[in-house]
C-alpha positions in Angstrom: 2.8 6.9 10.4 4.6 3.8 11.7 3.9 0.9 9.3 3.2 -1.4 12.3 0.1 0.7 13.0 -1.0 0.5 9.4 -0.5 -3.2 9.3 -2.5 -3.6 12.6 -5.4 -1.6 11.2 -5.2 -2.8 7.6 -8.9 -3.0 7.1 -9.2 0.7 7.8 -6.2 1.7 5.7 -6.9 -0.6 2.8 -9.7 1.7 1.6 -7.4 4.7 1.8 -4.8 2.8 -0.1 -7.3 1.7 -2.8 -8.4 5.3 -3.1 -4.8 6.5 -3.5 -3.8 3.6 -5.9 -6.9 3.0 -8.0 -5.5 0.1 -9.9 -5.4 -2.1 -6.8 -8.4 -4.5 -6.5 -10.2 -5.9 -3.4 -8.4 -9.2 -4.1 -5.1 -7.4 -4.1 -5.9 -5.7 -0.8 -6.9 -9.1 0.8 -3.7 -10.6 -0.4 -1.5 -7.7 0.8 -3.2 -7.9 4.2 -1.0 -5.1 5.6 2.3 -6.5 4.4 4.3 -3.6 3.1 6.5 -5.8 0.8 3.3 -7.3 -0.7 1.9 -3.8 -1.3 5.1 -2.6 -2.9 5.1 -5.7 -5.2 1.5 -5.2 -6.3 2.2 -1.5 -7.0 5.2 -2.5 -9.1 3.1 -5.0 -11.0 0.1 -2.7 -11.5 1.9 0.5 -12.3 5.2 -0.8 -13.9 7.4 1.4 -11.6 10.8 0.6 -10.1 11.2 -0.7 -6.6 12.7 2.6 -5.5 9.9 4.6 -7.0 7.3 2.4 -5.3 9.1 2.5 -1.9 9.1 6.3 -2.0 5.4 6.5 -2.9 4.6 4.1 0.0 6.8 6.1 2.4 5.1 9.3 1.3 1.6 7.8 1.6 2.2 6.2 5.0 3.6 9.4 6.5 0.4 11.2 5.5 -1.9 8.8 7.3 -3.3 10.0 10.6 
């Protein structure tokens, strides 16, 4: 799915993102507010993964959203 659609409907997608990445908190989701770079940064922080790993995970997750 196009990230612009996810960003525009962040309230709907934030629950799905939290379900997928369980270490993200409600405060994280509010701070991210649909911003992909913020999401990637929080995932790096919470999971200790590289930028490339996180980018691929977010790509895979966003492409599976209907």
